C-alpha positions in Angstrom: 92.1 106.5 132.0 90.2 108.2 129.1 87.0 106.6 130.3 87.1 108.1 133.8 87.7 111.6 132.5 91.5 112.0 132.1 92.6 114.2 129.3 95.2 112.9 126.8 97.9 115.3 128.0 97.2 114.2 131.6 97.7 110.6 130.6 101.0 111.5 128.9 102.2 113.4 131.9 101.4 110.4 134.2 103.3 108.0 132.0 106.2 110.4 131.9 106.4 110.5 135.7 106.2 106.7 136.0 108.9 106.3 133.4 111.1 108.9 135.2 110.8 106.9 138.5 111.9 103.7 136.7 114.7 105.5 135.0 115.9 107.1 138.3 116.0 103.6 139.8 118.7 102.7 137.1 120.9 105.7 138.1 124.2 104.5 139.6 126.8 106.4 141.7 130.6 106.1 141.7 132.6 107.2 144.7 135.3 109.9 144.4 137.7 111.8 146.7 137.6 115.6 146.8 140.6 117.8 147.1 139.7 118.8 150.6 139.8 115.2 151.7 136.0 114.6 151.8 134.2 111.9 150.0 131.8 112.5 147.2 130.2 110.7 144.2 129.9 111.0 140.4 127.4 109.7 137.9 129.2 107.3 135.5 126.3 106.9 133.1 124.6 110.1 131.9 122.2 108.4 129.5 119.6 107.6 132.2 119.9 111.2 133.7 119.4 112.6 130.2 116.2 110.6 129.6 114.9 111.7 133.0 115.6 115.3 132.4 114.0 115.2 129.0 110.8 113.8 130.4 110.7 116.1 133.4 111.8 119.2 131.5 114.8 120.2 133.5 118.5 120.7 132.8 121.0 117.9 133.2 123.3 120.0 135.3 120.5 120.9 137.8 119.5 117.3 138.2 123.1 116.0 138.6 123.8 118.7 141.2 120.7 117.9 143.2 121.5 114.2 143.3 125.1 114.5 144.3 125.2 117.6 146.5 123.3 119.1 149.4 123.0 122.7 150.7 123.1 123.1 154.5 122.0 126.3 156.2 123.5 127.3 159.5 122.9 130.6 161.2 122.1 132.3 157.9 125.0 130.8 156.0 124.7 128.3 153.2 127.3 125.6 152.7 127.1 123.1 149.8 128.7 119.7 150.4 129.0 116.6 148.3 127.0 113.5 149.2 128.6 110.1 149.7 127.4 107.1 147.6 125.1 105.9 150.4 123.7 109.4 150.9 123.2 109.8 147.2 121.4 106.5 146.9 119.2 107.5 149.8 118.4 110.9 148.2 117.6 109.1 144.9 115.3 106.7 146.6 113.6 109.4 148.6 113.0 111.4 145.4 111.5 108.3 143.7 109.2 107.6 146.6 108.2 111.3 146.9 107.2 111.5 143.2 105.4 108.2 143.3 103.5 109.1 146.5 102.4 112.5 145.3 101.5 111.1 141.9 99.4 108.5 143.5 97.6 111.1 145.7 97.0 113.3 142.7 95.5 110.3 140.8 93.2 109.5 143.6 92.1 113.1 143.9 91.6 113.4 140.2 89.5 110.2 140.0 87.4 111.4 143.0 86.7 114.7 141.2 85.7 112.8 138.1 83.3 110.4 139.6 81.8 112.6 142.3 78.2 113.9 142.0 78.2 117.3 140.4 74.8 118.3 141.9 74.7 121.1 144.5 72.0 119.3 146.5 73.0 117.1 149.4 72.8 113.4 148.4 73.5 110.2 150.2 76.7 108.4 149.4 77.9 104.8 149.9 81.6 103.9 150.0 83.6 100.7 150.2 86.7 100.5 152.4 88.9 97.5 151.6 91.6 97.2 154.4 94.7 95.1 154.5 94.7 92.3 157.1 96.8 91.8 160.2 100.4 90.8 159.1 102.6 88.4 161.0 105.8 87.2 159.3 109.0 85.5 160.4 110.7 88.9 160.2 108.5 91.9 160.9 109.8 95.4 160.3 108.6 99.0 160.1 105.9 98.2 157.4 104.3 95.5 159.5 104.3 97.7 162.6 102.4 100.5 160.7 99.9 98.1 159.1 99.1 96.3 162.4 98.7 99.8 164.0 96.0 100.6 161.5 94.3 97.3 162.2 94.3 98.1 165.9 92.6 101.4 165.2 90.0 99.7 162.9 89.4 97.0 165.6 89.0 99.8 168.2 86.3 101.5 166.1 84.6 98.2 165.5 84.5 97.5 169.2 83.1 101.0 169.9 80.4 100.8 167.2 79.3 97.2 167.6 79.8 96.4 171.3 80.3 99.4 173.4 77.8 101.7 171.7 75.3 98.8 171.4 75.3 98.2 175.2 75.4 101.9 176.0 72.3 102.5 173.9 70.3 100.0 175.9 71.3 101.7 179.1 70.5 105.1 177.7 67.1 104.0 176.5 66.3 102.4 179.9 66.1 98.8 178.5 66.9 96.0 181.0 70.3 94.7 180.0 73.0 92.3 181.3 76.5 93.6 180.5 78.6 91.4 178.2 82.3 91.5 178.8 84.7 92.1 175.9 88.3 93.0 175.3 89.0 96.7 174.6 92.2 97.3 172.7 92.4 101.0 173.5 95.4 100.2 175.8 97.3 98.9 172.8 96.4 101.9 170.6 97.6 104.2 173.5 100.9 102.3 173.6 101.5 102.8 169.9 100.2 106.4 169.3 100.7 109.5 171.3 98.0 110.0 174.0 97.0 113.6 174.5 95.2 112.8 177.7 98.4 111.9 179.6 100.0 115.1 181.0 102.8 113.5 182.9 104.4 111.6 180.1 103.1 113.1 176.9 105.4 111.2 174.6 104.9 107.6 175.9 103.6 106.4 172.5 106.0 104.4 170.3 105.4 106.6 167.3 106.0 109.7 169.3 109.2 108.3 170.7 110.3 107.3 167.2 109.7 110.8 165.9 111.5 112.3 168.9 114.5 110.0 168.3 114.6 110.9 164.6 114.7 114.6 165.4 117.2 114.3 168.3 120.8 115.5 167.5 123.7 113.3 168.0 124.4 109.7 167.2 120.9 108.2 166.6 120.5 104.5 165.8 117.8 101.9 165.9 119.3 100.5 169.1 119.1 103.8 170.9 115.4 103.9 169.9 114.9 100.4 171.3 116.7 101.4 174.6 114.4 104.4 174.9 111.3 102.2 174.4 112.7 99.7 177.0 112.9 102.6 179.5 109.5 104.1 178.8 107.4 101.0 178.2 109.1 98.5 180.6 106.1 98.2 182.8 103.5 98.1 180.1 101.7 94.7 180.0 101.5 94.6 176.2 105.2 95.4 175.6 108.1 92.9 175.9 111.8 93.1 175.1 115.1 91.6 176.3 116.0 95.0 177.6 113.2 94.9 180.1 113.7 93.3 183.5 110.6 91.1 183.2 111.8 89.5 179.9 115.6 89.2 180.4 115.3 85.4 180.7 113.1 85.1 177.6 115.4 83.5 175.0 112.8 83.7 172.3 113.5 87.4 172.0 116.7 88.7 170.3 118.6 91.7 171.4 117.4 93.9 168.5 113.6 93.1 168.6 110.6 93.9 170.7 107.2 92.2 171.0 103.7 93.7 171.2 100.6 91.8 172.3 98.1 92.9 169.7 94.4 92.0 169.8 95.1 89.3 167.2 98.2 87.9 169.0 101.8 88.7 169.8 104.1 90.0 167.0 107.9 90.4 167.2 109.3 93.4 165.4 112.9 93.9 164.4 114.0 97.5 164.9 116.5 97.5 162.1 115.5 100.3 159.6 112.9 102.0 161.8 114.9 105.3 162.0 115.7 105.4 158.2 112.2 104.4 157.1 110.5 106.8 159.5 112.6 109.8 158.4 111.8 109.5 154.6 113.6 112.9 154.3 113.7 114.6 150.9 116.5 117.1 150.6 115.5 120.7 149.9 117.8 120.8 146.8 115.7 118.0 145.2 112.5 119.8 146.0 113.7 123.0 144.4 114.9 121.1 141.4 111.5 119.5 140.9 109.8 122.8 141.4 111.9 124.3 138.5 111.0 121.5 136.1 108.8 122.4 133.1 106.6 119.4 133.7 103.1 120.8 134.5 102.5 118.5 137.5 105.8 118.7 139.4 105.5 122.4 140.6 102.2 121.5 142.3 103.7 118.3 143.7 106.6 120.1 145.3 105.3 123.5 146.6 108.0 123.5 149.3 110.6 123.8 146.5 109.5 127.4 145.7 112.5 129.7 146.4 110.1 132.4 147.7 109.1 130.1 150.7 111.9 130.3 153.2 110.5 127.8 155.7 113.1 125.9 157.7 110.5 123.6 159.3 111.5 119.9 159.2 109.1 117.9 157.0 106.9 115.4 158.8 108.0 111.8 159.3 106.4 108.8 157.7 105.0 107.7 161.0 103.4 111.0 161.7 101.9 111.2 158.2 100.5 107.7 158.5 99.1 108.5 162.0 97.4 111.7 160.6 95.9 109.6 157.7 94.6 107.0 160.1 93.1 109.7 162.3 91.3 111.2 159.3 90.0 107.8 158.3 88.7 107.2 161.9 86.9 110.6 161.9 85.4 109.8 158.6 84.2 106.3 159.7 82.8 107.7 163.0 80.7 110.3 161.0 79.1 107.5 158.9 77.1 104.4 159.6 79.5 101.5 158.7 78.5 97.9 158.1 81.2 95.3 158.5 82.0 92.2 156.3 84.5 90.0 158.2 86.5 87.7 155.9 87.8 84.4 157.6 90.9 82.7 156.1 90.2 78.9 156.1 93.9 77.9 155.9 97.4 79.2 155.4 97.9 77.5 152.1 95.3 79.3 150.0 93.7 76.0 149.0 90.0 75.4 148.4 87.9 72.8 150.3 90.3 72.7 153.2 89.3 74.1 156.6 91.7 74.5 159.5 89.6 74.7 162.7 92.3 76.2 164.9 93.0 79.0 162.4 89.3 79.8 162.0 88.7 79.6 165.8 91.7 82.0 166.4 90.3 84.5 163.9 86.8 84.4 165.3 88.1 85.0 168.8 90.6 87.9 168.1 88.1 89.6 165.8 85.6 89.8 168.7 82.9 88.0 166.8 81.9 85.8 169.8 81.1 88.9 171.9 79.3 90.5 169.0 77.1 87.4 168.5 76.3 87.3 172.3 75.4 91.0 172.3 73.2 90.5 169.2 71.5 87.4 170.6 70.8 89.0 173.9 69.8 92.3 172.5 67.2 93.6 170.0 67.6 93.1 166.3 65.7 96.2 165.3 65.3 99.7 166.7 63.7 102.8 165.4 62.6 106.1 166.8 58.9 106.4 167.4 58.2 109.1 164.8 59.7 107.1 162.0 58.0 103.8 163.0 54.7 105.6 163.3 55.1 107.2 159.9 55.9 103.9 158.2 53.3 101.6 159.8 50.4 104.1 160.6 48.1 102.3 158.2 48.1 99.1 160.3 45.8 100.7 163.0 42.5 102.5 162.3 43.3 105.0 165.1 46.5 106.2 163.5 45.3 106.3 159.9 45.5 108.6 158.0 47.2 110.8 160.7 47.9 110.7 164.4 48.0 113.9 166.5 48.9 112.4 169.9 52.2 111.2 171.4 54.3 109.1 169.0 54.9 106.5 171.6 51.2 106.0 172.2 50.6 105.7 168.5 53.2 103.0 168.2 51.6 101.1 171.1 48.2 101.3 169.3 49.8 99.9 166.1 51.3 96.9 168.0 48.1 96.2 169.9 46.1 96.3 166.7 48.5 93.7 165.2 48.2 91.5 168.4 52.0 91.5 169.0 53.0 89.7 172.3 54.5 92.0 174.9 57.7 90.0 175.2 58.5 90.6 171.6 59.2 94.3 171.9 60.2 96.9 174.4 59.7 100.7 174.7 62.7 102.9 175.2 62.7 106.6 175.9 62.9 107.6 172.2 62.9 104.3 170.3 60.9 101.1 169.9 63.0 97.9 170.2 61.9 94.7 168.4 63.7 91.5 169.5 62.8 88.9 166.8 63.5 89.8 163.2 60.6 87.5 162.2 58.2 89.9 163.9 59.6 92.8 161.8 59.2 90.7 158.6 55.6 90.0 159.6 54.8 93.6 160.2 56.4 94.5 156.9 54.3 91.8 155.1 51.1 93.2 156.8 52.2 96.7 155.7 52.7 95.5 152.1 49.2 93.9 152.1 47.7 97.1 153.6 49.6 99.2 151.0 48.0 97.0 148.4 44.5 97.7 149.8 45.3 101.4 150.0 46.6 101.3 146.4 43.3 99.7 145.3 41.4 102.5 147.1 43.6 105.1 145.5 43.0 103.5 142.1 39.3 103.4 142.7 39.2 107.1 143.6 41.4 108.0 140.8 39.4 106.0 138.2 36.2 107.6 139.4 37.7 111.1 139.2 39.1 110.3 135.8 35.8 109.1 134.5 33.9 112.1 135.9 36.5 114.4 134.3 36.3 112.5 131.0 32.5 112.8 131.1 32.6 116.5 131.8 35.1 116.9 129.0 33.0 114.9 126.6 29.9 116.9 127.5 31.7 120.2 127.0 33.1 118.9 123.7 29.6 117.9 122.5 28.3 121.4 123.3 31.1 123.0 121.4 30.7 120.6 118.4 27.0 121.3 118.2 27.5 125.0 118.4 30.2 124.9 115.7 28.1 122.6 113.5 25.0 124.8 113.7 27.1 127.8 112.9 28.8 125.9 110.0 25.4 124.7 108.6 23.9 128.2 108.7 27.0 129.7 107.1 26.9 127.0 104.4 23.2 127.7 103.6 23.9 131.4 103.4 26.8 130.8 101.1 24.7 128.6 98.8 22.0 131.3 98.6 24.5 134.0 98.0 26.2 131.9 95.3 22.8 131.3 93.5 22.0 135.0 93.7 25.4 135.8 92.2 24.9 133.3 89.4 21.5 134.9 88.5 23.0 138.4 88.6 25.9 137.2 86.3 23.5 135.8 83.8 21.3 138.9 83.7 24.4 141.2 83.4 25.8 139.1 80.7 22.6 139.1 78.7 22.4 142.9 79.0 26.1 143.3 78.1 25.6 141.1 75.0 22.6 143.1 73.8 24.6 146.3 74.3 27.6 144.8 72.5 25.6 143.8 69.5 24.2 147.3 69.4 27.6 149.0 69.6 29.0 146.6 66.9 26.2 147.5 64.6 26.8 151.2 65.1 30.5 150.8 64.6 30.0 148.8 61.4 27.6 151.5 60.1 30.1 154.2 60.9 32.8 152.2 59.1 30.6 151.7 56.1 29.8 155.4 55.9 33.5 156.2 56.0 34.3 153.7 53.2 31.5 155.0 51.1 32.6 158.6 51.7 36.3 157.8 50.8 35.2 156.0 47.6 32.9 158.9 46.7 35.7 161.5 47.3 38.1 159.5 45.3 35.6 159.2 42.4 35.1 162.9 42.5 38.8 163.6 42.5 39.6 161.1 39.7 36.7 162.5 37.7 38.0 166.1 38.1 41.7 165.4 37.6 41.6 162.4 35.2 42.4 164.6 32.2 45.4 166.2 34.0 47.4 162.9 34.9 49.8 161.3 32.5 50.3 157.6 32.0 53.5 157.3 34.2 51.9 158.9 37.3 51.1 155.5 38.9 54.8 154.2 38.9 56.0 157.6 40.2 53.6 157.4 43.1 54.7 153.8 43.9 58.4 154.9 43.8 57.6 157.8 46.1 55.9 155.5 48.5 58.8 153.1 48.5 61.3 155.8 49.1 59.2 157.1 52.0 58.9 153.7 53.5 62.7 153.1 53.2 63.4 156.5 54.8 61.1 155.8 57.7 62.8 152.3 58.2 66.3 153.8 58.2 65.2 156.6 60.6 63.7 154.0 63.0 66.9 151.9 62.8 69.0 155.0 63.5 66.9 156.0 66.6 66.9 152.4 68.0 70.6 151.4 67.5 72.0 149.1 70.3 75.0 150.0 72.5 78.6 150.0 71.3 79.5 146.8 73.2 80.5 144.0 70.8 78.7 141.6 73.0 75.3 143.3 72.6 73.1 141.0 70.4 69.8 143.1 70.3 68.6 144.7 67.1 65.5 146.8 66.2 62.6 144.9 64.8 61.3 145.6 61.3 58.7 144.5 58.8 59.3 141.5 56.6 59.7 143.8 53.6 63.1 145.0 54.9 64.3 141.8 56.7 67.3 141.2 54.3 68.4 144.8 54.5 68.1 144.7 58.3 70.4 141.7 58.6 73.0 143.3 56.3 72.9 146.6 58.3 73.2 144.5 61.6 76.4 142.8 60.2 77.8 146.1 59.1 77.0 147.8 62.4 78.6 144.9 64.4 81.8 145.1 62.3 82.0 148.8 62.7 81.6 148.8 66.5 84.2 146.0 66.7 86.6 148.2 64.7 85.9 151.1 67.1 86.4 148.7 70.1 89.8 147.6 68.7 90.9 151.2 68.0 90.8 151.9 71.7 93.7 149.5 72.4 97.4 150.2 72.0 99.7 148.0 70.0 100.7 145.8 73.1 97.1 145.2 74.0 96.2 144.3 70.5 99.1 141.8 70.4 97.8 140.2 73.6 94.3 139.9 72.1 95.9 138.4 69.1 97.7 135.8 71.3 94.4 135.0 73.0 92.7 134.6 69.6 95.5 132.4 68.4 95.2 130.2 71.5 91.4 129.9 70.9 92.0 128.9 67.2 94.6 126.3 68.2 93.2 124.7 71.4 89.4 125.4 71.7 87.6 122.1 72.0 90.9 120.3 71.4 92.8 120.6 74.7 90.9 120.2 78.1 93.2 122.7 79.9 92.4 125.5 77.5 89.2 126.6 79.3 91.1 127.3 82.5 93.4 129.8 80.7 90.7 131.9 79.0 90.1 134.3 82.0 93.8 134.4 83.0 95.9 137.1 81.2 99.1 136.0 79.6 102.1 137.3 81.6 105.0 136.1 79.5 108.1 136.8 81.7 107.2 134.7 84.7 110.8 134.5 86.0 111.3 138.3 85.7 114.4 137.7 83.5 114.5 141.3 82.3 115.8 142.4 85.7 118.4 139.6 85.9 121.9 141.2 85.5 123.4 137.9 84.1 120.8 137.8 81.4 121.4 141.4 80.6 125.1 140.7 80.0 124.2 137.7 77.9 121.6 139.6 75.9 124.2 142.3 75.1 126.5 139.7 73.6 123.9 138.0 71.4 122.0 141.2 70.6 118.6 139.7 71.6 116.9 141.8 74.3 113.2 141.4 73.7 111.8 138.6 75.9 108.5 137.0 74.9 108.3 134.2 77.4 110.3 132.9 80.4 109.5 130.1 82.8 111.1 127.2 84.7 110.3 123.9 82.7 111.1 120.3 83.2 113.0 118.8 80.2 112.5 115.1 79.5 115.8 113.4 79.0 116.0 111.8 75.5 117.8 108.7 76.7 116.0 107.6 79.9 112.9 109.9 80.3 114.1 111.5 83.5 112.9 115.1 84.3 115.5 117.8 84.5 114.8 121.4 85.6 115.9 124.1 83.0 115.0 127.7 82.4 113.2 128.4 79.1 113.6 131.9 77.7 112.0 132.8 74.3 112.9 136.0 72.5 111.9 137.3 69.1 114.7 135.3 67.4 115.7 132.3 69.7 114.4 129.8 72.1 117.0 129.5 74.9 117.4 126.6 77.4 119.5 127.7 80.4 120.7 126.3 83.6 118.4 127.8 86.2 121.2 128.1 88.8 124.2 129.3 86.8 122.3 131.0 83.9 124.6 129.2 81.4 123.0 128.5 78.0 122.5 124.8 77.3 120.7 125.1 74.0 119.8 128.0 71.7 117.3 127.2 69.0 116.5 129.8 66.2 112.8 130.2 65.9 113.1 129.9 62.1 114.3 126.3 62.5 111.2 125.2 64.4 109.2 123.0 62.0 106.1 122.1 64.2 104.8 122.0 67.8 103.1 118.9 69.2 101.0 118.4 72.4 98.7 115.7 73.7 94.8 115.9 74.0 94.9 115.2 77.7 95.1 117.3 80.9 98.9 117.5 80.9 101.5 120.2 80.3 103.9 118.3 77.9 105.0 120.0 74.7 107.3 118.8 71.9 109.4 121.3 69.7 110.3 119.7 66.4 113.4 121.1 64.7 114.0 121.0 60.9 116.5 118.2 60.1 119.8 119.5 58.6 122.4 117.2 57.1 125.3 119.3 58.4 123.4 121.4 60.9 124.3 123.0 64.2 124.2 121.4 67.6 120.4 121.9 68.1 119.6 120.0 64.9 121.9 117.2 65.8 120.4 116.7 69.2 117.0 116.4 67.7 113.5 117.4 69.0 112.9 118.8 72.5 110.2 117.5 74.8 109.6 119.3 78.1 106.8 120.1 80.7 105.6 123.7 81.0 102.8 124.8 83.4 101.8 127.6 81.0 101.6 125.3 77.9 98.7 127.2 76.2 100.5 130.6 76.5 103.8 129.1 75.4 102.4 127.5 72.2 100.4 130.6 71.3 103.3 133.0 71.7 105.7 130.6 69.9 103.2 130.3 67.0 103.1 134.1 66.5 106.8 134.5 67.1 107.7 131.8 64.5 105.2 133.3 62.1 106.8 136.8 62.5 110.3 135.3 62.2 109.9 133.0 59.1 106.7 134.5 57.6 105.2 131.0 57.9 103.4 129.7 60.9 104.4 126.3 62.4 102.2 123.3 62.3 100.5 122.5 65.7 99.6 118.9 66.2 97.3 117.6 69.0 97.3 113.8 69.1 98.0 110.7 71.2 101.1 109.6 69.3 103.8 111.9 68.0 106.8 111.0 65.9 110.1 112.7 66.9 113.8 112.6 66.2 116.2 112.1 69.1 119.9 112.3 68.0 119.2 111.2 64.5 117.0 108.2 65.4 113.2 108.2 65.0 111.2 107.8 68.3 107.5 107.3 68.8 106.1 109.4 71.7 102.9 107.9 73.1 100.6 109.5 75.7 98.6 107.3 78.0 96.0 108.5 80.6 94.3 107.1 83.7 97.2 105.6 85.8 95.6 105.0 89.2 98.9 104.9 91.1 99.8 108.5 90.0 98.3 111.6 91.7 96.4 114.1 89.7 98.5 116.3 87.4 101.5 113.9 87.6 103.6 113.1 84.4 105.9 110.1 84.2 108.1 109.2 81.2 109.9 106.0 80.3 111.8 105.2 77.1 112.2 101.7 75.7 114.2 101.5 72.5 112.3 103.6 69.9 109.3 104.2 72.1 108.9 107.0 74.7 105.8 106.5 76.8 104.5 109.5 78.8 101.9 108.6 81.4 99.6 111.4 82.6 96.9 111.5 85.3 
């Protein structure tokens, strides 16, 4: 169903309806007696009804009420009465048939919409109609009557299209023709269906009488229907019954049967069940119940169940519905050009290589194949209007090729004369040409094929000549363009070479002149420099000669000292004017000469420490403590614990469980006089005996480390921070931490229990805060170990805690612990 375009929800809805039909077939009814003396029924097993209601989306009470009761309207009043068991079974079966029939129609319509051509243009279509054959059983009922009626109608259209219209066409076209007699089954079709052309007895058809009997008030039975047919059809030559005078002595007919002489033979029908099967009445209560269902298809299947529609019109019977369907099929076939494939059954045993001549002869006769063969043999195998024949075969005569402007009939005659066709092989009608022998048509087609080959050769010759001429013109045009472009390219290239040579010569001349000028300028500059040097030395000599007697022996060192002080002052002023920003992260520093490189590095260190001090002075005490915690975490875990890098940008919160606002903790803190909370979080404690994980609430204050029940807030363990000896963690990506307690010979409960191992999602923060809190409490920081194997004490016994990594069967971040004697293995992933 998905291949032909059904959506998944449509497939599900289809299966739900089919399952509901099967479940409804399992519903049973139990008779009961009402208080008013009437008979009713109950549903003993509600499981089937519940399943049906679940799939259809309706309430159980609504479905039960629709199956066991019926609302009757009379003169504007509504009366609800219970259904007897037989009536309830009939209503159930009618509902199943209605759902199945309308589901089938919806599927056919849905498939047609899926496979039909979506183009807006008109296109030709080809369809295949596979019809059921003529049915004759030992006992024939309503179903065989309807099927054989459809076969009569199909045989009628076959006779009209293949025998009647064939002969009428010859007469219409003025062709000499000897009429072939054949059996026309229109009289049988008129006997079965209503004939609108009869004004005296408009309801003489069997189907019309059956519908009239179904709608007649009073006691209506199958025998009353048979009596009515005996009265209306007694004189009909194709109707026989024991109730008719002409067949009273026919002992082959029972009292409750009638016989129709069909085109394929006589068939005896038993009238039992005709009335009930033709009614096929679905109570309005069931239609309304189906309309109220939440199933998406049912409201569209049962539009008559809409309470807004107050139509009291009786629904059509099965016979009238089938008759309308057959009429629509006949109209569709008459508007098309059908071709027939007749299937002959070789025997009644469905065996291969076995031919029963009597059965085959009977089928050939009642199907009208003999008359059809006689008409075909005596008639013309091929016919076509003159315009089409002329258009297709105009190349076979020189007069009609390539176009003919005269009468189409004359053009066809010239074609046949040019091909030397004998006069007795064809005939001219008023609008068509008729060809008797198919071999002649095949010969004409073969000559047309040969002529088309010659025409194709001519077309190829003309096309190839046109193609070569076009190619030659294109090549000539391309040659002209290429020559033009090449001449332009060659001239441009010559010009560029001449221009380049001129530029080279100009460059060399300009360079020579520039070098001459440069040598001259250098000489003048050197002379000016030499004059200045000589002038300086001369002035110095004159000054030294004039002031030599006035200088003392220490004048030289003083001048050197003065110069050094001046250089140092200039260096410091430059550093002062070029100092970097106050950010501790700024790494730039003013450049200096190699004479003051050592001093510059010392000043850089002093300036960095000074601005760091200024940066710290901007924080309050709490912020400084947080920075101290971050620094402690960096010292303990940097490059040692993989999860440390993830905690660097995340600020430490401390009280993750908001314990300060908990009234139970406030009462407890008042008793133990310990209010300041450093850290609180929900941890998973590893049981010392079996390694199982237990949820506990960890609260760390300035004095104690509390382990509480996270539900009742009762203290499980209270460890003084001064008793914590060391803290151990693994080097892997886990959150396991071990708190080692100092061993006391006659200690409290916490020292007797031993060390504590638990899982904390904020391990880095917990260890850093614990490290500082223990250092503040005991003036000595605890030892922090990061290693794969950790020794611990559990209840006085030594246990080796081992961490392993890379368990494939564990998801990422999972921790699993298992203890075996003196080994506790913790697997992390």
